[in-house]
N, C-alpha and C positions, 0 to 999 in steps of 0.2 A: 504494500500500500504506500503510495506516495503522499507525503505530508505537504500540504500547501501552506506557505508562509506569506503573510502580508506585512509590509513595513508601512506604518502610518505616521506621517509627520504631524506633530501637534495632536497626538492621539490621546491626550488625557483631558481634553476639554473641548467644548463646542462641536463643530462639525467633525473634527478629527476623532473625538470620542464616539460620536454617533457612527462614524465610518468603521472604527475599530470594533464596535459592538456588533455591527452588521456582519463583518467578516467572521467574528467568532461564532455568531449564529449560523453562518453558512459552513462552519467546520474548519476554518482556518486557524492556524497558530498566528498570533499577532504580536509583532514587536512595534511598540510605539516609541517614537523619538520625541522627547519633550524637554522643555526647560522650566516646566511648572514646579511649584513648591512641593515639598514632600507631602503636605496635606492633600493637595489636589491629586497627586499620584496615588496616594492611599485611597482616596474617594473613588477614583476611576477603577482601581483594582477591585474595590468592594462592589462597585456597580456592575462591572463586567464579569468578575470572577477571575482569580489568579491562575486557574488551571491552564488556560490557553492565551493568556494576556501578559506580556512582559514589557517592562518600560526601561529604556536606556536614556540617560541624560545626554542630550546631544542638541546643540544649536546648529541646525542644518544651514543656517545663513552664514556660518563660519566655515569657510572652505578648508582650513587647516584641521578642524575637528572632524570633518566628514572623511577626509582622505585617510 
């Protein structure tokens, strides 16, 4: 079985969170890139469930961080 993984930028709030939630509902493993506070990250994990939702601290606007 092939695991599908989605990378969602801004995945711990707003449209990014809704997108991440939809991917999880569709069976994807989700990695969310976020610069949100620890409280927002914890709230997102609680809302979606940590089983298929992981968060990395990453400012995708910073080229050096992404490389």
